[in-house]
N, C-alpha and C positions, 0 to 999 in steps of 0.2 A: 504494500500500500504506500503510494507516494503522498505523504502528508502535505507537501508543498502544493501539489496539483489539486488536492481536495480543498485546501485553504483558498487557492486562487479561484476555483469554481464557486465556493461559498461566498467570497467577497464580491464576485461578479453578480451573483444572484441577488444579494441583499442591497446592492447599489449604495446609495448615499446613507442608508441606515447604518451600515457598518456592523461589525461584531466585536465584542470584547474578547480578550484572551480566554477568559473563563467559558464564554459561549463556544468558542472554537474548540476548546478542550472537551466540553460536554458533547458537542455534536459529533466530533470525530472519534471520541472515546480513546484518546491517547493521553500520555503524560504532558504536563505543562512544558517540560524540556523539549518534547517532540514538537509541540506547537511552535515554540520559540525557534527551534532549529528550522522548521518548515518556513516560517516567516523570514528567517535569515537567508535561506536559499532563494526565496522569491525576491527579497530586496536586492540581493547580489545580481540576480538575473535582470531585474528592472533597471538597475543603475547603468547598464550598458547602453551604448548609443542606438542599438537596434530595437529598443523598446520605447513605446510612447506613453507608458503608464508607470506608476510607482505605487508603493504602499505607504500610506501615512497614518500616523496615530493622531486622530482628531478627537479631542476630548479623551475618553477612555476606550474609544473604538478604533479598530483597524479598518481602513477603507482603501479601495482602489481609487486613485486620482490620476489626472493627466499631468504631464510634466509641464512646469511653468515655462520652460524654454520654447515650447511649441505653441504658446498662447496666441501668437499672431495668426496662426493657421486656423485655430478654433474660432477666432473672431471672423475670419474670412468665410468660414463655413456658415456661421450664423447669419452674417450679413448678405450672403450670396442669394439673390432672388431665386436662382435655380434650385436652391436647397429647400425651398418652401413647399415641396411636394410632401404631402402628409401620408404617413403609413396608416394601415388599418387600425393599429393600436392607438396612434395619435388621434385619429378621427373619433374613435370610440371614447377616448378620454375627453376630448373636446366636446363631444355631444353630451356626455354626462355633466360636465361643468356648465354648458350652455343651458341645459334643461333644469338644473338643480342649483343654480348660483344664488347666493354665494355658498360655496361648499369647501370643506376641508379635504386635504389629500387622503386622510384616513377614510372618509366617506366615499371618495372615488374608488379607493382600494376595495372597500366592502362591496360596492356595486359591481366592479369589474371582476373581483375574485382573485386579483393579482396585484402586486406592488405597482404603483403608478408614479413613483418618485421620479424616475428618469423621464417619463413622458411629461409630467408636470414641468420639470426643469426645461425640457426642450420647447414646450409650448410657451413658457414664460420668455425664453430666449428669443423665440420667433415673434413675440409680441401678440400672440393670440389670446393669452390669459394673463392676468395680473393679480398681485396681492391686493386685497381690498380691506383688510383688517384682521382681527383675531376673534375666534369663537369664544363664547363665554364658558365653554365646558372646561373641565380640568386639563391643565397643560396649555390652555389657550392656543390651540393650533391655528395656523394661518388659514384665512378664507380666500378663495380664488373666485374670480368672475371673468367673463370674456371682455375683450377690448374692442375699440373701434376698428382696429386692424382685422379682427375676426369678422366683424360685420362687412368690411370692405372685401375681404377675401371671398366671402360667400354671397356677396351681392345683396346684402340685407340693409334696409334703412334703419331698423331698430330690432331689438331682440324679440319683440312681439311679432315680427314677421316670420319667425321660425314656425314651421308647421306644428300643429298640436300633436301630442303623442298619439292620439287616436288616428289622425290623418297619416302620421308616419307609419304606424303599425299596419294600417290598411294598405298603404302604398307598397310596403314590403311584402305583405301577403299576396297582393296582386301580381308582384313580380316573381313569385316563387314558381319554379318549374317542377311539375309533378312527375317528371321522367325518372325512371329507375336509375340510380347512380351506377349500378353494376351492369347496365345494359346499354350498349352503344352500337350504333350502326358501324362505327369505325372498327370496333373490335370484331364484329361479325365479318367485315370485309377481310380483315387480316386472317381470321380463322379460315375463311373460304379459300384464300390464296395458298394456305399451307396444304 
């Protein structure tokens, strides 16, 4: 078992949430020395010029972060209009924020069923959502809402121009194809040629 590879995967999965040394030890089921050795191997690997990431201890948690010396390239990526194509998970996150704003990241996570921290960061960086305050619940998490850039991107005058959830669900239901996913004329043609 390569402890360093497991740590790398775990830190990637948790994203900006990070993990403490104790959490890493409990999850992997190895000694604290093994965790520290695994982190040492990763740090050494990431310090080389052929890596764009590093491991940082922020607070009491280990996190994967980008290298500061590549900052100019990250800024170009964010500012590049061609990079404003949204992935399916970004669209999903954006829809949740748009229909439930203001909303916390934890509420978005709960609706999506997966961590949305990276998507929230990307959408903030692209200017589609912004921080609008803090919730009154314990911990006072940040509340997010859509921006005017969001409205411009989707050709909306106001947020009330979004279709209602009922209209949206009806449109999705109308577009559903009732064909059998395992039956295709293309597969039949291939079988006939054989």
